[in-house]
N, C-alpha and C positions, 0 to 999 in steps of 0.2 A: 444868218440870224442877226437881229438887231436888238440885243439885250440892253435894257435900260434899268439900272439899279435904283430902286427907291429907298431901300433899307439894306443893311448888311444881309438880311435873309429873304428879301423879296426883289425880284426883277420882273419887269413886264416887257412885252414884246409884241410887235405886229405878228400876224399869222405865221406860225411855224409850219414846216413841212414834216412829212412822216419820218424822214431820215433824221430830222433834228431831235426827235424824242430820245433816241439812244445816246446821241451826243450830249444832250442836256443831262441825262443820268450820269454819263461818264464825267461830266464837269462838276458833279456833286449835287445837282438838284434832286430833291427827294419827293417833291409834290408838283404836279402839273394841274393848273386851273385853266379850263377852257371857257372863256366868256363869249365866244362867238356862236350865235345861234346856227344850228345846222341848216336852216333855210337860206343862209347867206353863202354857203359853200357846196361843193359837190361831194359825192360819197367818199372820194379818196381822202378827204380831210374831216369826215364826220366825227362827232363826239364818240360814237361807238368804236370806230377804228382807232382813234387816238387813245381811248381808254385801254384797248387791247395792247397797243404798243407801249403805253406807260406801264401797264402791269408786267409785260414781258421784260421791261427795263428795270423793274423793281421800284417803280414810282407809284405813289398814291395819285389818284386822278379824281378831279371834281369837275362836273359839268354844270356851270352856272351861267346859262345863256342870258345875255344882257341885250335886249332889243333896244335899238337907239331911241333915246328919249323916254325910256320906260324903266327907270330904276325903281325898285320897290324895297320896302323894309326887309322882306324875306331874302331878297338878293344880297343886300348889304350884310345881313346876319349870316347868310351862307358863306359869303366871302370871308367874313371875320372868323367864323368857325373853322374854315379850312386853314386859315393862317394860324389860329391858336392851336390847332391839332397837328400842325406840321412837325415832322420829325427830321428837320433839316431845311435847307434852302428851298424856296418856292419860286416857280416861274408861272406867271399868268399871261395869257395872250387873248387877243381879239383881232379885228381887222388891222387896226393901227397901233393898238396898245392903249389908246385913250380911255376906252371903257374900263379896262383893267385898272388903269391909274385912278380913274374916277372912283371905282369901288374901294380901292385902298384909301383914298382921301376921305371918303365918307365913313370908313371904319375908324378913322383917326379923329373925326370931329368930336370935340369934347375931351379928347385925350391930349391933343397937342394944340398949340395956338394955330388959328386958321392961317395966319401969314406964314408960319413955318411949313405947314402942309403944302400950301400953294408954291412956296419957294422950292421945296424938295421936288415937287412935280415939275416945275419949270426947269430945274437943274437937269432933269432927265429928258427934257424936251417936250413936256406936255403943258399946255395952257389950260388950266382948269377954272378959268374965270366963270364958266357957266355954273359951277357949284359953289362959288365963293359965298353967296348969300346963305346957303345951307351950312357951310362951315363956320361962318361968323355967327350964325344963329345958335349954334350948339357949343361954341367955344366960350 
């Protein structure tokens, strides 16, 4: 796993494997957010399978598929609600982690200065220049 910490309570990651779910729960994560659409992966990593594994590990699970280039207000609101309702640390994943980091950044627009959001993402290895205009527009 390649966990990248964005906040003390949120890490993002490229695609995780089924065996990683229990390891993440053992590491203290309480919520798993899947931002990778099922159409991008095989059935062994489907949202339904990951949800079952998360439940078995005692984690809450949220399936918020983010089609590349198709971020919506509902998707941002869903990600924000999953974070707000979390009872402990959260791990979000997609193919590379970029879509999960993008959703976090968009939930922070208007709450933090845009440059701080972009700097935090960059520190975790994510270049979010593609959303900078949105962040600056809401900050």
